[in-house]
C-alpha positions as CSV (number, residue, x, y, z in Angstrom):
1,M,64.7,105.0,-1.1
2,N,62.4,107.5,0.3
3,A,59.8,109.8,-1.6
4,H,62.3,113.1,-0.9
5,E,65.0,110.6,-3.0
6,I,62.8,110.5,-5.1
7,R,61.7,113.6,-6.1
8,A,65.4,115.0,-6.7
9,L,66.0,112.7,-9.8
10,S,65.3,113.3,-13.1
11,H,62.3,111.8,-15.6
12,Q,65.0,110.1,-17.4
13,E,66.5,108.7,-13.8
14,I,63.1,107.3,-12.4
15,Q,62.3,106.3,-16.0
16,A,65.4,103.9,-15.4
17,K,64.3,102.2,-11.6
18,L,61.4,101.8,-12.5
19,S,62.2,99.5,-15.1
20,E,65.3,98.6,-12.6
21,L,62.9,97.4,-10.4
22,Y,60.3,95.0,-12.6
23,R,63.4,93.4,-14.0
24,K,64.4,93.2,-10.8
25,K,60.8,92.5,-10.0
26,A,60.3,89.5,-12.3
27,A,63.5,87.8,-11.6
28,L,62.2,87.6,-7.8
29,V,58.7,86.1,-9.2
30,L,60.9,83.0,-11.5
31,L,62.6,82.4,-7.8
32,K,59.4,82.4,-5.4
33,K,58.3,79.5,-8.3
34,T,61.0,77.6,-8.3
35,G,61.7,77.6,-4.2
36,Q,65.1,79.2,-4.2
37,E,64.1,82.7,-2.8
38,K,63.5,82.5,0.6
39,N,63.6,85.8,1.8
40,T,60.3,86.9,1.3
41,A,60.2,90.5,2.6
42,V,62.6,90.7,-1.0
43,F,59.4,91.3,-2.7
44,N,57.8,93.4,-0.8
45,A,60.2,96.4,-0.8
46,V,60.7,95.9,-4.6
47,R,56.5,96.3,-4.6
48,R,57.4,99.3,-2.3
49,A,59.3,100.5,-4.4
50,I,58.1,100.8,-7.8
51,A,54.9,102.1,-5.8
52,R,56.9,105.2,-4.5
53,L,57.9,105.7,-7.9
54,L,55.4,105.9,-9.7
55,T,53.6,107.6,-7.2
56,V,56.0,110.7,-8.0
57,Q,55.3,110.5,-11.6
58,K,52.1,110.7,-11.3
59,E,52.3,113.3,-8.9
60,R,54.7,115.7,-11.1
61,Q,52.3,114.6,-14.2
62,L,49.2,116.4,-12.2
63,T,51.5,118.9,-11.9
64,E,52.6,119.6,-15.3
65,K,48.9,119.7,-16.3
66,G,48.1,122.3,-13.5
67,S,45.4,119.8,-11.1
68,V,47.7,120.8,-8.5
């Protein structure tokens, strides 16, 4: 999911995606600690997706305050 697609989402949808990705990240960490997850690229993809969502969320907060 790129930033353009994220900007089209509503605030509630972004919150839902963040919640889903945080749960996925926790599950991946558990799999990694137990040695079951071999595909380490998934960790970076989830981490970056979370960062993109948080960035768009912060942009919206700043726009609402009139800072940007």
